[in-house]
C-alpha positions in Angstrom: 6.4 8.8 24.2 4.4 5.8 26.2 6.8 2.1 25.8 3.6 1.1 24.3 3.7 4.0 21.7 7.8 3.0 20.8 6.2 -0.3 20.7 3.7 -0.1 18.3 5.6 2.0 15.5 8.4 -0.4 16.4 5.8 -2.9 15.5 4.0 -1.7 13.2 7.3 -0.5 10.8 9.0 -3.6 11.1 6.1 -5.4 9.8 5.6 -3.4 6.7 9.4 -2.9 6.2 9.3 -6.7 5.7 5.9 -6.5 3.5 7.5 -4.0 1.0 10.4 -5.5 0.4 8.3 -8.4 -0.2 6.3 -6.7 -2.6 9.6 -5.3 -4.3 9.7 -8.6 -5.6 5.9 -8.6 -7.7 7.1 -6.1 -9.8 9.8 -9.3 -11.5 6.8 -12.1 -11.7 4.7 -9.0 -13.1 7.7 -9.4 -16.2 7.6 -12.6 -16.4 4.5 -13.2 -17.2 4.6 -10.8 -19.7 7.8 -11.7 -21.3 6.3 -14.7 -21.5 3.3 -14.0 -23.0 5.5 -12.0 -25.5 7.1 -15.3 -27.2 4.2 -17.2 -26.8 2.5 -15.0 -29.0 5.7 -14.3 -31.0 7.3 -17.3 -31.2 4.3 -20.2 -30.6 0.8 -17.4 -32.4 -0.7 -17.9 -29.5 -2.2 -15.2 -27.6 -2.8 -15.1 -23.5 -5.8 -14.2 -22.3 -5.1 -14.4 -18.9 -2.2 -12.5 -18.9 -3.4 -8.5 -18.9 -5.6 -8.6 -15.9 -2.6 -11.2 -13.9 -1.2 -7.8 -14.6 -2.9 -5.3 -13.4 -3.2 -7.5 -10.5 0.0 -7.6 -9.7 0.7 -3.5 -10.2 -2.3 -3.4 -7.6 -1.1 -5.8 -5.6 2.9 -4.3 -5.7 1.2 -0.6 -5.2 -0.6 -1.0 -2.4 1.4 -3.5 -0.8 4.3 -1.7 -0.7 2.5 1.5 0.8 3.4 2.0 3.3 6.1 1.0 2.8 6.7 4.3 1.1 4.8 5.7 3.8 7.7 5.3 6.0 10.7 5.4 4.4 8.9 9.0 2.7 9.1 7.9 -1.0 6.0 8.9 -2.1 5.7 13.1 -4.2 4.9 15.8 -2.2 3.6 19.0 -2.9 5.9 21.1 -1.7 5.3 25.7 -2.0 6.1 26.1 2.1 6.7 23.0 3.7 9.9 22.8 2.6 11.7 25.4 4.2 9.9 25.0 7.2 12.2 24.0 10.5 11.9 19.7 10.7 10.2 21.0 14.1 7.3 22.9 12.8 7.3 19.8 9.3 6.7 17.7 11.9 3.4 19.7 13.2 2.0 20.6 9.3 2.5 17.0 9.6 0.5 15.8 12.0 -1.8 18.4 11.9 -2.7 16.3 7.9 -2.6 13.0 9.7 -5.9 13.1 10.9 -7.3 13.7 6.7 -5.0 10.8 6.0 -6.3 8.3 8.7 -9.9 9.6 7.6 -9.2 8.9 3.8 -8.1 5.6 4.8 -10.6 4.2 7.4 -12.9 5.7 4.4 -11.0 2.9 2.4 -10.3 0.3 3.9 -14.5 0.2 5.1 -15.2 0.1 1.1 -12.5 -1.9 1.0 -13.9 -4.3 4.0 -17.2 -3.9 1.9 -16.2 -4.5 -1.4 -14.3 -8.2 -0.4 -17.2 -9.4 1.7 -19.3 -8.8 -1.5 -17.0 -10.7 -3.8 -16.5 -14.0 -0.8 -20.7 -13.5 -0.6 -21.1 -14.1 -4.3 -18.2 -15.9 -6.0 -17.7 -12.8 -7.5 -15.6 -13.0 -11.2 -14.6 -10.5 -14.1 -16.7 -10.1 -16.7 -14.1 -10.9 -19.7 -12.5 -14.2 -21.5 -10.4 -15.3 -18.4 -13.2 -14.1 -15.2 -11.1 -14.4 -12.8 -12.4 -14.7 -9.5 -11.9 -10.8 -7.5 -12.0 -11.9 -3.6 -7.5 -13.0 -3.4 -6.9 -9.0 -5.2 -9.6 -7.6 -2.9 -8.2 -9.3 -0.2 -5.2 -8.2 -1.3 -5.9 -4.5 -1.6 -8.1 -4.5 1.7 -4.7 -5.8 4.2 -2.8 -3.0 1.7 -4.8 -0.1 2.7 -4.7 -1.4 6.3 -0.6 -1.7 6.0 -1.2 1.3 5.4 -3.3 3.1 8.0 -1.5 1.3 10.4 1.6 3.2 9.3 0.1 6.4 8.9 -0.6 5.8 12.8 2.7 5.1 13.2 3.9 8.1 11.6 1.7 10.5 13.3 3.6 9.3 16.7 6.3 9.8 14.9 5.6 13.0 14.3 4.2 14.3 17.1 7.1 12.8 19.5 9.6 15.4 17.0 7.2 17.9 18.2 7.6 17.3 21.5 11.2 17.6 21.1 12.0 13.3 20.8 12.9 11.0 19.0 11.0 7.0 18.1 13.7 5.3 17.4 
């Protein structure tokens, strides 16, 4: 594989490793917010209107920012009827073919995310709830997570292509 491809794979995987490991800690922030709400309601009888939405926003950030890292460590669920019986080289060949579908899907998702983020920024879009938070920050995070998954999908494609050719990328 050319040096530029190796550098791309190394850089993308390093970025996704850092972002994914940082995103893992969002679960603790979400637990803290939900516990705060529970104590507030139980002990002080004060309901907090922003807790559910904030929990949903944090969960979306958690799985979208961690998605590329999950792809990198092969942590996604895979439908395995015939795939598990294949040799590593044949698995890589199968993955190079299916990568085109994944990349196409992520490109379409990214285009929708960019459009939705642009709309939220242009019109100062807010959620229609009692709290009414602006939606631009979570849409920016979601679009960034989709972008990282797209970069990781291309890196995985190059890694599998090298494996098909009998090479291994570090």
